[in-house]
DSSP file (Angstrom, degrees, kcal/mol; ACC not computed):
  #  RESIDUE AA STRUCTURE BP1 BP2  ACC     N-H-->O    O-->H-N    N-H-->O    O-->H-N    TCO  KAPPA ALPHA  PHI   PSI    X-CA   Y-CA   Z-CA
    1    1 A X              0   0    0      0, 0.0     2,-0.3     0, 0.0    58,-0.2   0.000 360.0 360.0 360.0 148.4    0.0    0.0    0.0
    2    2 A X  E     -A   58   0A   0     56,-2.5    56,-3.3    58,-0.1     2,-0.5  -0.972 360.0-143.8-134.9 144.1    1.1    3.5   -0.8
    3    3 A X  E     +A   57   0A   0     -2,-0.3     2,-0.3    54,-0.2    54,-0.2  -0.956  30.2 173.8-108.0 127.0    0.0    7.0    0.3
    4    4 A X  E     -A   56   0A   0     52,-2.6    52,-3.2    -2,-0.5     2,-0.3  -0.962  34.1-110.9-134.9 150.4    0.2    9.6   -2.4
    5    5 A X  E     -A   55   0A   0     -2,-0.3    50,-0.3    50,-0.2     2,-0.2  -0.617  40.7-110.4 -79.1 135.0   -0.8   13.2   -2.8
    6    6 A X        -     0   0    0     48,-3.1    48,-0.3    -2,-0.3     2,-0.2  -0.481  41.6-153.6 -65.8 128.9   -3.7   13.7   -5.1
    7    7 A X    >   -     0   0    0     -2,-0.2     3,-1.7     1,-0.1    -1,-0.1  -0.486  28.7 -99.4-103.8 173.4   -2.4   15.5   -8.3
    8    8 A X  T 3  S+     0   0    0      1,-0.3    -2,-0.1    -2,-0.2    -1,-0.1   0.744 119.2  58.8 -63.1 -25.1   -3.9   17.7  -10.9
    9    9 A X  T 3  S+     0   0    0      2,-0.0    -1,-0.3     0, 0.0    -3,-0.0   0.493  75.9 123.6 -85.7  -1.9   -4.3   14.8  -13.3
   10   10 A X    <   +     0   0    0     -3,-1.7     3,-0.1     1,-0.1    -4,-0.0  -0.341  25.4 163.7 -61.2 135.0   -6.6   12.9  -10.9
   11   11 A X        +     0   0    0      1,-0.1     2,-0.5    -2,-0.0     3,-0.4   0.240  42.4 100.5-137.3  12.9   -9.9   12.1  -12.4
   12   12 A X     >  +     0   0    0      1,-0.2     4,-2.1     2,-0.1     3,-0.2  -0.251  35.4 135.4 -99.0  46.9  -11.4    9.3  -10.3
   13   13 A X  H  >  +     0   0    0     -2,-0.5     4,-2.7     1,-0.2    -1,-0.2   0.809  67.9  58.3 -68.1 -30.2  -13.8   11.6   -8.3
   14   14 A X  H  > S+     0   0    0     -3,-0.4     4,-2.2     2,-0.2    -1,-0.2   0.924 109.7  45.1 -62.4 -42.6  -16.7    9.2   -8.6
   15   15 A X  H  > S+     0   0    0      2,-0.2     4,-2.2     1,-0.2    -2,-0.2   0.897 113.2  49.7 -67.2 -41.1  -14.6    6.5   -6.9
   16   16 A X  H  X S+     0   0    0     -4,-2.1     4,-2.3     2,-0.2    -2,-0.2   0.908 110.4  50.9 -64.3 -41.8  -13.4    8.9   -4.2
   17   17 A X  H  X S+     0   0    0     -4,-2.7     4,-2.6     1,-0.2     5,-0.2   0.922 109.5  50.4 -60.1 -45.1  -17.0   10.0   -3.6
   18   18 A X  H  X S+     0   0    0     -4,-2.2     4,-2.4     1,-0.2    -2,-0.2   0.890 108.6  52.8 -61.6 -40.2  -18.0    6.3   -3.2
   19   19 A X  H  X S+     0   0    0     -4,-2.2     4,-2.6     2,-0.2    -1,-0.2   0.948 111.3  45.3 -58.9 -50.3  -15.2    5.8   -0.7
   20   20 A X  H  X S+     0   0    0     -4,-2.3     4,-2.2     1,-0.2    -2,-0.2   0.926 113.8  48.5 -63.1 -45.8  -16.2    8.7    1.5
   21   21 A X  H  X S+     0   0    0     -4,-2.6     4,-0.8     1,-0.2    -1,-0.2   0.901 113.2  48.6 -61.8 -40.2  -19.9    7.8    1.4
   22   22 A X  H >< S+     0   0    0     -4,-2.4     3,-0.5    -5,-0.2     4,-0.4   0.924 113.4  46.2 -65.1 -44.6  -19.1    4.2    2.3
   23   23 A X  H 3< S+     0   0    0     -4,-2.6     3,-0.4     1,-0.2    -2,-0.2   0.828 118.1  42.3 -67.8 -32.7  -16.8    5.2    5.1
   24   24 A X  H >< S+     0   0    0     -4,-2.2     3,-2.0    -5,-0.2     4,-0.5   0.472  86.6  95.4 -93.9  -3.2  -19.3    7.7    6.5
   25   25 A X  G X< S+     0   0    0     -4,-0.8     3,-1.4    -3,-0.5    -1,-0.2   0.823  73.8  66.1 -59.0 -32.8  -22.4    5.5    6.1
   26   26 A X  G 3  S+     0   0    0     -4,-0.4    -1,-0.3    -3,-0.4    -2,-0.1   0.668  96.4  58.0 -64.8 -14.7  -22.2    4.2    9.7
   27   27 A X  G X> S+     0   0    0     -3,-2.0     3,-2.7     3,-0.1     4,-1.7   0.664  75.8 115.7 -87.1 -18.6  -23.0    7.8   10.8
   28   28 A X  T <4 S+     0   0    0     -3,-1.4     6,-0.0    -4,-0.5    -3,-0.0  -0.318  93.7   0.6 -57.0 124.5  -26.3    7.9    8.9
   29   29 A X  T 34 S+     0   0    0      2,-0.3    -1,-0.3     1,-0.1    -2,-0.1   0.405 122.0  80.8  77.9  -3.1  -29.1    8.3   11.4
   30   30 A X  T <4 S+     0   0    0     -3,-2.7     2,-0.3     1,-0.1    -2,-0.2   0.738  85.3  51.5-104.6 -30.9  -26.6    8.3   14.3
   31   31 A X  S  < S-     0   0    0     -4,-1.7     2,-0.4    87,-0.0    -2,-0.3  -0.833  78.4-124.2-112.5 149.5  -25.4   11.8   14.3
   32   32 A X  S    S+     0   0    0     -2,-0.3     2,-0.2   115,-0.1    87,-0.1  -0.972  95.7  32.9-139.1 120.9  -27.4   15.1   14.4
   33   33 A X  S    S-     0   0    0     -2,-0.4     3,-0.1     1,-0.0    -1,-0.1   0.521 108.6-108.8 -73.9 164.7  -27.0   17.2   12.4
   34   34 A X        -     0   0    0     -2,-0.2    -2,-0.1     1,-0.1    -6,-0.1  -0.165  43.3 -83.6 -60.4 156.5  -26.3   14.8    9.5
   35   35 A X    >   -     0   0    0      1,-0.1     3,-1.6   -11,-0.1     4,-0.3  -0.258  25.6-128.8 -61.8 143.7  -22.8   14.6    8.1
   36   36 A X  G >  S+     0   0    0      1,-0.3     3,-1.4     2,-0.2     4,-0.5   0.680 103.5  79.6 -64.8 -16.9  -21.7   17.2    5.5
   37   37 A X  G >  S+     0   0    0      1,-0.3     3,-0.9     2,-0.2    -1,-0.3   0.790  82.0  64.9 -61.0 -26.2  -20.6   14.1    3.5
   38   38 A X  G <  S+     0   0    0     -3,-1.6    -1,-0.3     1,-0.2    -2,-0.2   0.763  99.0  52.4 -67.7 -23.8  -24.2   13.7    2.5
   39   39 A X  G <  S+     0   0    0     -3,-1.4    -1,-0.2    -4,-0.3    -2,-0.2   0.560  89.5 105.1 -88.7  -8.7  -24.1   17.0    0.6
   40   40 A X    <   -     0   0    0     -3,-0.9     2,-0.3    -4,-0.5     3,-0.0  -0.335  45.0-177.2 -70.6 152.6  -21.0   16.0   -1.4
   41   41 A X     >  -     0   0    0      1,-0.1     4,-2.3    -2,-0.0     5,-0.2  -0.869  44.9-101.7-132.8 170.2  -21.2   15.1   -5.0
   42   42 A X  H  > S+     0   0    0     -2,-0.3     4,-1.8     1,-0.2     5,-0.1   0.904 124.6  49.6 -59.6 -39.5  -18.3   14.0   -7.3
   43   43 A X  H  > S+     0   0    0      2,-0.2     4,-1.8     1,-0.2    -1,-0.2   0.917 112.1  45.1 -68.1 -43.8  -18.3   17.5   -8.8
   44   44 A X  H  > S+     0   0    0      1,-0.2     4,-2.4     2,-0.2    -1,-0.2   0.842 110.6  55.9 -70.0 -30.6  -18.2   19.3   -5.4
   45   45 A X  H  X S+     0   0    0     -4,-2.3     4,-2.6     2,-0.2    -1,-0.2   0.886 104.6  52.9 -65.5 -38.8  -15.6   16.8   -4.2
   46   46 A X  H  X S+     0   0    0     -4,-1.8     4,-1.7     2,-0.2    -2,-0.2   0.922 109.7  48.1 -62.0 -43.5  -13.4   17.8   -7.1
   47   47 A X  H  X S+     0   0    0     -4,-1.8     4,-1.2     1,-0.2    -2,-0.2   0.909 111.9  49.9 -63.2 -41.8  -13.7   21.5   -6.2
   48   48 A X  H  X S+     0   0    0     -4,-2.4     4,-1.1     1,-0.2     3,-0.4   0.907 109.3  51.8 -61.9 -42.1  -12.9   20.7   -2.6
   49   49 A X  H  < S+     0   0    0     -4,-2.6    -1,-0.2     1,-0.2    -2,-0.2   0.830 106.6  53.5 -65.8 -32.4   -9.8   18.7   -3.7
   50   50 A X  H  < S+     0   0    0     -4,-1.7    -1,-0.2     1,-0.2    -2,-0.2   0.791 112.7  44.4 -71.1 -27.1   -8.6   21.6   -5.8
   51   51 A X  H  < S+     0   0    0     -4,-1.2     2,-0.2    -3,-0.4    -2,-0.2   0.595 117.6  42.3 -92.6 -12.9   -8.8   23.9   -2.8
   52   52 A X  S  < S-     0   0    0     -4,-1.1     2,-0.5    -3,-0.1    18,-0.2  -0.717  86.7 -99.6-128.0 174.9   -7.2   21.6   -0.3
   53   53 A X  E     - B   0  69A   0     16,-2.9    16,-3.1    -2,-0.2     2,-0.4  -0.875  42.2-167.5 -97.7 127.1   -4.3   19.1    0.1
   54   54 A X  E     - B   0  68A   0     -2,-0.5   -48,-3.1   -48,-0.3     2,-0.4  -0.956  11.4-166.3-124.1 133.6   -5.5   15.5   -0.4
   55   55 A X  E     -AB   5  67A   0     12,-2.3    12,-1.8    -2,-0.4     2,-0.4  -0.948   9.0-158.6-115.4 140.4   -3.7   12.3    0.3
   56   56 A X  E     -AB   4  66A   0    -52,-3.2   -52,-2.6    -2,-0.4     2,-0.6  -0.927  13.1-142.5-116.8 140.0   -4.9    8.9   -0.9
   57   57 A X  E     -AB   3  65A   0      8,-2.7     7,-3.0    -2,-0.4     8,-1.2  -0.919  28.3-171.2 -97.0 121.2   -4.1    5.5    0.4
   58   58 A X  E     -AB   2  63A   0    -56,-3.3   -56,-2.5    -2,-0.6     2,-0.6  -0.958  17.0-167.9-122.5 128.2   -3.9    3.2   -2.7
   59   59 A X  E >  S- B   0  62A   0      3,-2.8     3,-2.6    -2,-0.5     2,-0.6  -0.964  76.2 -41.9-116.3 114.6   -3.6   -0.5   -2.6
   60   60 A X  T 3  S-     0   0    0     -2,-0.6   -58,-0.1     1,-0.3    -2,-0.0  -0.581 125.9 -32.7  58.1-111.3   -2.6   -1.8   -6.1
   61   61 A X  T 3  S+     0   0    0     -2,-0.6     2,-0.4    -3,-0.1    -1,-0.3   0.300 116.9 105.9-114.5   8.9   -4.9    0.5   -8.0
   62   62 A X  E <   -B   59   0A   0     -3,-2.6    -3,-2.8     2,-0.0     2,-0.7  -0.745  67.3-133.9 -94.2 133.4   -7.7    0.7   -5.5
   63   63 A X  E     +B   58   0A   0     -2,-0.4    -5,-0.2    -5,-0.2     3,-0.1  -0.762  31.9 168.0 -81.7 117.5   -8.3    3.8   -3.4
   64   64 A X  E     +     0   0A   0     -7,-3.0    20,-2.5    -2,-0.7     2,-0.3   0.504  59.5   4.7-111.0  -8.1   -8.8    2.5    0.1
   65   65 A X  E     -BC  57  83A   0     -8,-1.2    -8,-2.7    18,-0.2     2,-0.3  -0.985  55.5-169.8-167.5 162.5   -8.6    5.8    2.1
   66   66 A X  E     -BC  56  82A   0     16,-2.4    16,-2.5    -2,-0.3     2,-0.3  -0.983   5.7-164.2-153.3 160.9   -8.3    9.5    1.9
   67   67 A X  E     -B   55   0A   0    -12,-1.8   -12,-2.3    -2,-0.3     2,-0.4  -0.963  12.2-148.7-148.3 135.1   -7.7   12.6    4.0
   68   68 A X  E     -BC  54  79A   0     11,-2.9    11,-3.0    -2,-0.3     2,-0.4  -0.886  17.1-166.2-104.8 134.9   -8.3   16.3    3.2
   69   69 A X  E     -BC  53  78A   0    -16,-3.1   -16,-2.9    -2,-0.4     2,-0.4  -0.960  10.1-173.9-127.2 139.0   -6.0   18.9    4.7
   70   70 A X  E     - C   0  77A   0      7,-2.7     7,-2.6    -2,-0.4     2,-0.1  -0.964  24.6-128.6-134.2 117.1   -6.3   22.7    4.9
   71   71 A X  E     - C   0  76A   0     -2,-0.4     5,-0.2     5,-0.2     2,-0.2  -0.408  29.8-177.8 -64.2 135.3   -3.6   24.9    6.3
   72   72 A X        -     0   0    0      3,-3.0     3,-0.0    -2,-0.1    -1,-0.0  -0.651  45.9 -81.0-120.0-178.4   -4.7   27.3    8.9
   73   73 A X  S    S+     0   0    0     -2,-0.2     3,-0.0     1,-0.2    -2,-0.0   0.895 122.0   4.4 -53.7 -48.4   -2.8   30.0   10.8
   74   74 A X  S    S+     0   0    0     35,-0.1    36,-0.7    36,-0.0     2,-0.3   0.288 129.3  28.4-125.6   9.7   -1.1   27.7   13.3
   75   75 A X  S    S-     0   0    0     34,-0.2    -3,-3.0    35,-0.1     2,-0.6  -0.954  73.3-105.9-157.0 173.2   -2.2   24.2   12.4
   76   76 A X  E     -Cd  71 112A   0     35,-2.4    37,-2.2    -2,-0.3     2,-0.4  -0.958  33.6-143.7-109.3 116.0   -3.2   21.9    9.6
   77   77 A X  E     -Cd  70 113A   0     -7,-2.6    -7,-2.7    -2,-0.6     2,-0.5  -0.659  15.2-159.8 -79.4 130.2   -6.9   21.1    9.7
   78   78 A X  E     +C   69   0A   0     35,-3.0    37,-0.4    -2,-0.4     2,-0.3  -0.939  19.8 157.8-114.4 134.5   -7.7   17.5    8.7
   79   79 A X  E     +C   68   0A   0    -11,-3.0   -11,-2.9    -2,-0.5     3,-0.2  -0.915  48.1  37.6-146.2 170.9  -11.1   16.5    7.6
   80   80 A X  E     +     0   0A   0     -2,-0.3     2,-0.8     1,-0.2    -1,-0.1   0.867  63.0 175.7  48.2  42.1  -12.9   13.8    5.6
   81   81 A X  E     +     0   0A   0    -14,-0.2     2,-0.4    -3,-0.1   -14,-0.2  -0.705  14.2 172.7 -72.0 113.7  -10.5   11.1    6.9
   82   82 A X  E     +C   66   0A   0    -16,-2.5   -16,-2.4    -2,-0.8     2,-0.4  -0.990  20.5 179.5-135.2 134.6  -12.2    8.1    5.3
   83   83 A X  E     -C   65   0A   0     -2,-0.4   -18,-0.2   -18,-0.2     5,-0.2  -0.998  42.4 -98.8-132.5 135.8  -11.2    4.5    5.1
   84   84 A X    >>  -     0   0    0    -20,-2.5     3,-2.2    -2,-0.4     4,-0.9  -0.248  37.2-120.0 -49.8 137.0  -13.1    1.7    3.4
   85   85 A X  G >4 S+     0   0    0      1,-0.3     3,-0.8     2,-0.2    -1,-0.1   0.862 112.9  53.8 -51.8 -40.4  -15.1   -0.1    6.1
   86   86 A X  G 34 S+     0   0    0      1,-0.2    -1,-0.3     3,-0.0    -2,-0.1   0.628 111.8  46.1 -72.4 -10.9  -13.4   -3.4    5.3
   87   87 A X  G X4>S+     0   0    0     -3,-2.2     3,-1.6   -23,-0.1     5,-0.5   0.452  82.6 118.9-107.2  -4.6   -9.9   -1.8    5.7
   88   88 A X  T <<5S+     0   0    0     -4,-0.9    -3,-0.0    -3,-0.8    -4,-0.0  -0.375  75.9  26.3 -63.7 140.3  -10.7    0.1    9.0
   89   89 A X  T 3 5S+     0   0    0     -2,-0.1    -1,-0.3     1,-0.0    -4,-0.0   0.467  94.9 100.1  86.2   2.7   -8.4   -1.0   11.8
   90   90 A X  T < 5S-     0   0    0     -3,-1.6    -2,-0.1     0, 0.0    -4,-0.0   0.340 103.3 -95.1-103.7   6.4   -5.6   -2.1    9.4
   91   91 A X  T  >5S+     0   0    0     -4,-0.1     4,-2.1     3,-0.0     5,-0.1   0.402  92.0 117.9  99.4  -2.9   -3.4    1.0    9.7
   92   92 A X  H  ><S+     0   0    0     -5,-0.5     4,-2.2     2,-0.2     5,-0.2   0.940  77.3  48.5 -64.1 -47.4   -4.7    2.9    6.7
   93   93 A X  H  > S+     0   0    0      1,-0.2     4,-2.4     2,-0.2    -1,-0.2   0.900 110.9  50.9 -59.5 -42.0   -6.0    5.9    8.8
   94   94 A X  H  > S+     0   0    0      1,-0.2     4,-2.2     2,-0.2    -1,-0.2   0.897 108.6  52.0 -63.5 -40.5   -2.7    6.1   10.7
   95   95 A X  H  X S+     0   0    0     -4,-2.1     4,-1.8     2,-0.2    -1,-0.2   0.907 110.3  48.7 -61.4 -41.7   -0.8    6.1    7.4
   96   96 A X  H  X S+     0   0    0     -4,-2.2     4,-1.9     1,-0.2    -2,-0.2   0.905 110.6  49.9 -67.0 -41.2   -2.9    9.0    6.2
   97   97 A X  H  X S+     0   0    0     -4,-2.4     4,-2.4     1,-0.2    -1,-0.2   0.861 107.3  55.5 -65.2 -34.4   -2.5   11.0    9.4
   98   98 A X  H  X S+     0   0    0     -4,-2.2     4,-2.3     2,-0.2    -1,-0.2   0.898 106.4  50.6 -63.1 -39.6    1.3   10.4    9.1
   99   99 A X  H  X S+     0   0    0     -4,-1.8     4,-2.1     2,-0.2    -2,-0.2   0.904 110.1  50.2 -63.8 -40.3    1.2   12.0    5.7
  100  100 A X  H  X S+     0   0    0     -4,-1.9     4,-2.6     2,-0.2    -2,-0.2   0.898 108.8  52.2 -64.1 -40.1   -0.8   15.0    7.1
  101  101 A X  H  X S+     0   0    0     -4,-2.4     4,-2.4     2,-0.2    -2,-0.2   0.922 109.3  49.0 -61.6 -44.4    1.9   15.3    9.9
  102  102 A X  H  X S+     0   0    0     -4,-2.3     4,-2.4     1,-0.2    -1,-0.2   0.901 111.3  50.5 -61.6 -40.2    4.7   15.4    7.3
  103  103 A X  H  X S+     0   0    0     -4,-2.1     4,-1.7     2,-0.2    -2,-0.2   0.914 108.7  51.4 -64.4 -42.9    2.7   18.0    5.4
  104  104 A X  H  <>S+     0   0    0     -4,-2.6     5,-3.1     1,-0.2     4,-0.4   0.931 110.8  48.5 -59.9 -45.5    2.2   20.1    8.5
  105  105 A X  H ><5S+     0   0    0     -4,-2.4     3,-1.5     1,-0.2    -2,-0.2   0.922 109.3  52.8 -59.3 -44.6    6.0   20.0    9.2
  106  106 A X  H 3<5S+     0   0    0     -4,-2.4    -1,-0.2     1,-0.3    -2,-0.2   0.815 111.2  47.1 -62.2 -30.4    6.7   21.0    5.6
  107  107 A X  T 3<5S-     0   0    0     -4,-1.7    -1,-0.3    -3,-0.2    -2,-0.2   0.436 117.6-113.0 -90.1  -0.3    4.4   24.0    6.0
  108  108 A X  T < 5 +     0   0    0     -3,-1.5     2,-0.3    -4,-0.4    -3,-0.2   0.761  68.0 145.3  75.0  25.0    6.0   25.0    9.3
  109  109 A X      < -     0   0    0     -5,-3.1    -1,-0.3    -6,-0.2   -34,-0.2  -0.766  41.1-154.6 -99.5 143.7    2.8   24.2   11.3
  110  110 A X        +     0   0    0    -36,-0.7    45,-3.1    -2,-0.3     2,-0.3   0.314  66.5  33.0-103.4   8.6    3.1   22.8   14.8
  111  111 A X  E     - E   0 154A   0     43,-0.3   -35,-2.4   -37,-0.2     2,-0.4  -0.997  59.2-134.3-158.1 158.0   -0.2   20.9   15.1
  112  112 A X  E     -dE  76 153A   0     41,-2.3    41,-2.6    -2,-0.3     2,-0.4  -0.914  26.5-166.3-107.8 144.3   -3.0   18.9   13.4
  113  113 A X  E     +dE  77 152A   0    -37,-2.2   -35,-3.0    -2,-0.4     2,-0.3  -0.989  12.4 163.7-132.2 141.8   -6.6   19.9   14.2
  114  114 A X  E     - E   0 151A   0     37,-2.4    37,-2.6    -2,-0.4     2,-0.4  -0.946  25.9-135.8-146.7 168.1   -9.8   18.0   13.5
  115  115 A X  E     - E   0 150A   0    -37,-0.4     2,-0.3    -2,-0.3    35,-0.2  -0.988  19.1-177.4-127.5 141.1  -13.4   17.9   14.5
  116  116 A X  E     - E   0 149A   0     33,-2.5    33,-3.0    -2,-0.4    -2,-0.0  -0.989  34.3 -97.7-137.6 146.2  -15.4   14.8   15.3
  117  117 A X  E >   - E   0 148A   0     -2,-0.3     3,-1.3    31,-0.2    31,-0.3  -0.294  26.9-124.8 -67.1 146.0  -19.1   14.4   16.2
  118  118 A X  T 3  S+     0   0    0     29,-1.9    30,-0.1     1,-0.3    -1,-0.1   0.809 108.6  56.8 -59.8 -33.2  -20.0   14.1   19.9
  119  119 A X  T 3  S+     0   0    0     28,-0.4     2,-1.7     1,-0.2    -1,-0.3   0.715  87.3  80.6 -72.5 -20.4  -21.8   10.8   19.3
  120  120 A X    X>  +     0   0    0     -3,-1.3     4,-1.5     1,-0.2     3,-1.2  -0.426  49.6 158.3 -90.7  63.9  -18.8    9.1   17.8
  121  121 A X  H 3> S+     0   0    0     -2,-1.7     4,-2.2     1,-0.3    -1,-0.2   0.794  70.3  61.6 -60.8 -29.6  -17.1    8.1   21.0
  122  122 A X  H 3> S+     0   0    0     -3,-0.2     4,-2.1     1,-0.2    -1,-0.3   0.854 103.6  50.4 -65.7 -32.3  -15.1    5.4   19.3
  123  123 A X  H <> S+     0   0    0     -3,-1.2     4,-2.8     2,-0.2     5,-0.2   0.896 107.2  53.7 -68.8 -40.5  -13.5    8.0   17.1
  124  124 A X  H  X S+     0   0    0     -4,-1.5     4,-2.1     1,-0.2    -2,-0.2   0.934 111.0  46.8 -58.2 -45.6  -12.6   10.1   20.1
  125  125 A X  H  X S+     0   0    0     -4,-2.2     4,-2.2     2,-0.2    -1,-0.2   0.925 112.1  49.5 -61.9 -46.1  -10.9    7.1   21.6
  126  126 A X  H  X S+     0   0    0     -4,-2.1     4,-1.6     1,-0.2    -2,-0.2   0.919 111.6  48.2 -61.6 -44.5   -9.0    6.3   18.3
  127  127 A X  H  <>S+     0   0    0     -4,-2.8     5,-2.8     1,-0.2    -1,-0.2   0.864 109.0  53.7 -67.2 -34.6   -7.8    9.9   17.9
  128  128 A X  H ><5S+     0   0    0     -4,-2.1     3,-1.9    -5,-0.2    -1,-0.2   0.922 106.8  52.1 -62.8 -42.4   -6.6    9.9   21.6
  129  129 A X  H 3<5S+     0   0    0     -4,-2.2    -1,-0.2     1,-0.3    -2,-0.2   0.856 107.0  54.3 -59.6 -34.2   -4.6    6.8   20.9
  130  130 A X  T 3<5S-     0   0    0     -4,-1.6    -1,-0.3    -5,-0.2    -2,-0.2   0.352 131.1 -93.8 -84.1   6.3   -3.1    8.6   17.9
  131  131 A X  T < 5S+     0   0    0     -3,-1.9    23,-0.4     1,-0.3     2,-0.2   0.530  79.2 136.5  99.8   6.7   -2.0   11.5   20.1
  132  132 A X      < -     0   0    0     -5,-2.8     2,-0.4    21,-0.2    -1,-0.3  -0.609  34.6-159.0 -87.1 148.0   -4.9   14.0   19.8
  133  133 A X  E     -F  152   0A   0     19,-2.5    19,-2.7    -2,-0.2     2,-0.3  -0.957  28.1-104.3-123.9 145.9   -6.4   15.8   22.8
  134  134 A X  E     +F  151   0A   0     -2,-0.4    17,-0.3    17,-0.2     3,-0.1  -0.521  42.5 167.6 -66.7 127.7   -9.8   17.4   23.2
  135  135 A X  E     +     0   0A   0     15,-2.9     2,-0.3     1,-0.4    16,-0.2   0.534  57.0   1.6-121.0 -13.0   -9.4   21.1   22.9
  136  136 A X  E     -F  150   0A   0     14,-1.3    14,-2.7     2,-0.0     2,-0.4  -0.982  53.8-131.0-167.0 158.2  -12.9   22.5   22.5
  137  137 A X  E     -F  149   0A   0     -2,-0.3     2,-0.3    12,-0.2    12,-0.2  -0.938  31.6-168.0-112.6 143.0  -16.6   21.6   22.3
  138  138 A X  E     -F  148   0A   0     10,-3.1     9,-2.8    -2,-0.4    10,-1.8  -0.889  14.7-148.4-132.7 160.0  -18.6   23.1   19.4
  139  139 A X        -     0   0    0     -2,-0.3     7,-0.1     7,-0.3     2,-0.1  -0.992  20.2-127.3-127.3 135.1  -22.2   23.5   18.4
  140  140 A X    >   -     0   0    0     -2,-0.4     3,-2.0     5,-0.3     5,-0.2  -0.463  51.6 -77.0 -71.5 154.1  -23.6   23.5   14.9
  141  141 A X  T 3  S+     0   0    0      1,-0.3    -1,-0.1    -2,-0.1     3,-0.1  -0.263 120.1  20.7 -53.9 132.8  -25.8   26.6   14.0
  142  142 A X  T 3  S+     0   0    0      1,-0.3     2,-0.4    -3,-0.1    -1,-0.3   0.410  98.6 112.6  88.8  -1.7  -29.2   26.2   15.5
  143  143 A X    <   -     0   0    0     -3,-2.0    -1,-0.3     2,-0.1     4,-0.1  -0.848  50.4-162.0-107.7 141.1  -28.3   23.7   18.2
  144  144 A X  S    S+     0   0    0     -2,-0.4     2,-0.3    -3,-0.1    -1,-0.1   0.146  74.0  61.0-104.6  18.3  -28.3   24.4   21.9
  145  145 A X  S    S-     0   0    0     -5,-0.2    -5,-0.3    -7,-0.0     2,-0.2  -0.921  98.7 -82.2-137.2 162.4  -26.1   21.4   22.7
  146  146 A X        +     0   0    0     -2,-0.3    -7,-0.3     1,-0.2     3,-0.1  -0.492  42.9 172.3 -64.9 129.5  -22.6   20.3   21.9
  147  147 A X        +     0   0    0     -9,-2.8   -29,-1.9     1,-0.3   -28,-0.4   0.571  62.3  13.0-114.8 -17.6  -22.6   18.5   18.5
  148  148 A X  E     -EF 117 138A   0    -10,-1.8   -10,-3.1   -31,-0.3     2,-0.4  -0.986  61.7-137.8-152.6 161.3  -18.9   18.1   17.9
  149  149 A X  E     -EF 116 137A   0    -33,-3.0   -33,-2.5    -2,-0.3     2,-0.4  -0.944  16.1-134.7-121.5 148.4  -15.5   18.2   19.7
  150  150 A X  E     -EF 115 136A   0    -14,-2.7   -15,-2.9    -2,-0.4   -14,-1.3  -0.821  21.6-168.9 -96.9 138.1  -12.3   19.7   18.4
  151  151 A X  E     -EF 114 134A   0    -37,-2.6   -37,-2.4    -2,-0.4     2,-0.4  -0.982   0.4-165.2-129.2 143.1   -9.1   17.6   18.9
  152  152 A X  E     -EF 113 133A   0    -19,-2.7   -19,-2.5    -2,-0.4     2,-0.5  -0.967  10.1-158.9-130.4 142.4   -5.6   18.8   18.4
  153  153 A X  E     -E  112   0A   0    -41,-2.6   -41,-2.3    -2,-0.4     2,-0.3  -0.979  17.0-143.7-119.6 117.8   -2.3   16.9   18.1
  154  154 A X  E      E  111   0A   0     -2,-0.5   -43,-0.3   -23,-0.4   -44,-0.0  -0.626 360.0 360.0 -77.6 135.8    0.9   18.9   18.8
  155  155 A X              0   0    0    -45,-3.1   -44,-0.2    -2,-0.3    -1,-0.1   0.405 360.0 360.0-103.5 360.0    3.7   18.0   16.6
């Protein structure tokens, strides 16, 4: 398996979209509000990929995972970390986060930042194992309760 940065010649957005929908399907009906992944299309994903740094985990010619990264003032925000359900727990997510860490270092940034939904306690645990700490609680617009937590990993 190889982790590679998505390049300008990439054209497999339908496959990338399917990967993200498959990886996020377990959240359907479980989180409120629903995941922004539900609003994605292959076309909007292409626009997102052009605006952000994307790494793909590729096994032979199959895309098995992805992570989207966006530089911020003092950190690299990571989002849409997605791994095919049948490959979860096999180290793919960790490989993608390692690529994000290398990118943060290359950009002179000292941390990774992410947000995860409050209901997804297994994700909180996994990110803590990977060195992230809870740094904030957040609410989506229109909600009077915490809907997500922010986690940060200092590099």
